[in-house]
C-alpha positions as CSV (number, residue, x, y, z in Angstrom):
1,M,0.0,0.0,0.0
2,S,1.3,3.4,-0.8
3,L,-0.2,6.8,-0.2
4,S,-0.7,9.5,-2.9
5,I,-0.1,13.1,-2.4
6,E,-3.8,13.6,-2.2
7,D,-4.0,11.0,0.6
8,V,-1.3,12.8,2.6
9,A,-3.0,16.1,2.1
10,R,-6.3,14.6,3.3
11,I,-4.6,13.1,6.3
12,A,-3.0,16.4,7.1
13,R,-6.3,18.3,6.7
14,L,-8.1,15.8,9.0
15,S,-5.3,16.0,11.5
16,R,-5.4,19.8,11.4
17,I,-1.8,19.9,10.4
18,A,-0.6,22.8,8.1
19,V,1.6,21.2,5.5
20,T,3.2,22.9,2.5
21,G,3.7,21.4,-0.9
22,D,7.3,20.5,-0.3
23,E,6.5,19.0,3.0
24,L,3.7,16.9,1.4
25,A,6.2,15.1,-0.9
26,A,8.6,14.5,2.0
27,T,5.8,13.3,4.3
28,Q,4.5,11.0,1.6
29,G,7.9,9.3,1.3
30,Q,8.2,8.9,5.1
31,L,4.7,7.5,5.4
32,N,5.2,5.1,2.5
33,Q,8.4,3.9,4.2
34,I,6.5,3.2,7.4
35,L,3.7,1.4,5.5
36,T,6.3,-0.7,3.7
37,L,7.9,-1.7,7.0
38,I,4.5,-2.7,8.3
39,E,3.9,-4.9,5.3
40,E,7.3,-6.5,5.7
41,M,6.5,-7.2,9.4
42,R,3.2,-8.7,8.5
43,A,4.8,-11.1,6.0
44,V,6.9,-12.7,8.8
45,D,5.6,-16.1,9.9
46,T,5.0,-15.8,13.7
47,T,3.1,-19.0,14.2
48,G,4.3,-20.8,17.4
49,I,5.9,-17.6,18.8
50,E,4.6,-16.6,22.2
51,P,3.7,-12.9,22.6
52,M,6.0,-10.9,24.8
53,A,5.2,-8.0,27.1
54,H,8.7,-6.7,26.9
55,A,11.6,-7.0,24.4
56,Q,13.8,-8.5,27.1
57,D,12.9,-11.3,29.5
58,V,12.7,-9.1,32.6
59,M,11.0,-9.7,35.9
60,L,9.7,-6.8,38.0
61,R,10.9,-6.7,41.6
62,L,7.7,-6.8,43.7
63,R,7.4,-5.8,47.3
64,D,4.8,-7.0,49.8
65,D,1.6,-4.9,49.8
66,V,1.7,-3.8,53.4
67,A,0.4,-0.6,54.9
68,R,3.3,1.4,56.2
69,E,1.5,4.4,57.7
70,P,-0.9,4.1,60.6
71,D,-4.6,4.4,60.0
72,R,-5.4,8.0,61.1
73,R,-8.8,8.2,59.5
74,E,-10.7,8.9,62.7
75,A,-8.2,11.6,63.7
76,W,-8.6,13.4,60.3
77,Q,-12.4,13.1,60.3
78,A,-12.6,14.4,63.9
79,V,-11.3,17.8,62.7
80,A,-13.4,17.8,59.4
81,P,-16.3,20.3,59.2
82,A,-18.8,17.6,58.3
83,V,-18.7,13.8,58.2
84,E,-21.4,11.2,57.7
85,A,-21.0,7.5,57.7
86,G,-17.2,7.8,57.4
87,L,-17.5,10.1,54.4
88,Y,-16.5,13.8,54.2
89,L,-19.4,16.0,53.3
90,V,-18.8,19.0,51.0
91,P,-21.0,21.8,49.9
92,Q,-23.0,21.2,46.7
93,V,-21.2,22.9,43.8
94,I,-23.4,22.0,40.8
95,E,-27.2,22.5,40.9
C-alpha cells in the first residue's frame, strides 16, 4: 500500500496539520516507508511464537503490599467540618 499526495494532504487536513507542498512530498515518502515496513513485518511467519510484554525477559521486583502508615482516618475526620458514615461532606457545587 502506498499513499498518494492527495491521501497525505487529506490526512494532514483531517489532523489539522498545516503542510506545504514541499512537506507533502517528504511526508509522503516517510509515510510510505512506514507502511512498507509494516507490510514486511506482517509477512513474517509468527506461528508458534509466544507474545511478549517486553523485548527482554525481565521480571519486576515486587514488594509486599503492606500498609506502612498508621490508620489516622478517625483523627482526620474528627477535625473535618462535616462527616457522615465515614465520608467527608462537602457543599454542593453544581445545581
